[in-house]
Each structure stands twice: as C-alpha cells, then as structure tokens.
C-alpha positions in Angstrom: 28.4 -28.4 12.3 24.9 -27.1 13.0 25.8 -26.7 16.7 28.6 -24.3 15.7 26.2 -21.9 14.0 25.9 -18.4 15.4 22.8 -16.3 15.8 23.2 -14.7 12.3 23.4 -18.1 10.7 20.1 -19.1 12.3 18.4 -15.9 11.3 19.6 -16.4 7.7 18.2 -20.0 7.8 14.8 -18.7 9.0 14.7 -16.0 6.4 15.6 -18.5 3.7 12.9 -20.9 4.8 10.3 -18.1 4.9 11.4 -17.0 1.4 11.0 -20.5 0.1 7.5 -20.8 1.6 6.4 -17.5 0.1 7.8 -18.4 -3.3 6.2 -21.9 -3.3 2.8 -20.3 -2.2 3.0 -17.7 -4.9 3.9 -20.1 -7.7 1.2 -22.6 -6.7 -1.3 -19.7 -6.7 -0.1 -18.6 -10.1 -0.3 -22.1 -11.6 -3.8 -22.5 -10.1 -5.1 -19.3 -11.6 -3.5 -20.1 -15.0 -5.1 -23.5 -15.0 -8.5 -21.9 -14.3 -8.0 -19.4 -17.1 -7.1 -22.2 -19.5 -10.2 -24.2 -18.4 -12.4 -21.1 -19.0 -10.9 -20.6 -22.4 -11.6 -24.2 -23.4 -15.2 -24.0 -22.2 -15.7 -20.8 -24.2 -14.2 -22.4 -27.4 -16.4 -25.5 -26.9 -19.5 -23.3 -26.6 -18.4 -21.4 -29.7 -18.0 -24.6 -31.7 -21.4 -25.8 -30.7 -23.0 -22.5 -31.7 -21.1 -22.5 -35.0 -22.2 -26.1 -35.7 -25.8 -25.3 -34.9 -25.7 -22.2 -37.2 -24.3 -24.4 -40.0 -27.1 -26.9 -39.7 -29.7 -24.1 -39.7 -28.2 -22.5 -42.8 -27.8 -25.8 -44.6 -31.4 -26.7 -44.0 -32.5 -23.3 -45.4 -30.7 -23.9 -48.7 
C-alpha cells in the first residue's frame, strides 16, 4: 500500500507530520505558560493571606 503512493501522497504526509509537530509544540508551550501563570497567582495569593493574617494579629493586639 505505501509502495503505491505517488509523490503528492508523500508530500501530504510530510506536511501533515510537520503540522502535527507544530501543533504539539504550540500546545505544550501554551500549557507550560498557563501552569507558570497559575503558580504565580497561587504565590501571590499565599503572600496576600500571610500579610492579611499579620495585619489581623497587629490590629487585634492594639485593641
């Protein structure tokens, strides 16, 4: 079956393989950046919680 392929079939196969490679690279890049964004957001929220807790302790001691 593969031996019966013409030149256009091989070109289409190569183009399809390149397209899959590009799509996989793009999606992995996109997921990587999204995970970094989520991690930064979590770090920020953790810092904010610590600051809020510290402020609550300071205000409760003043009262």
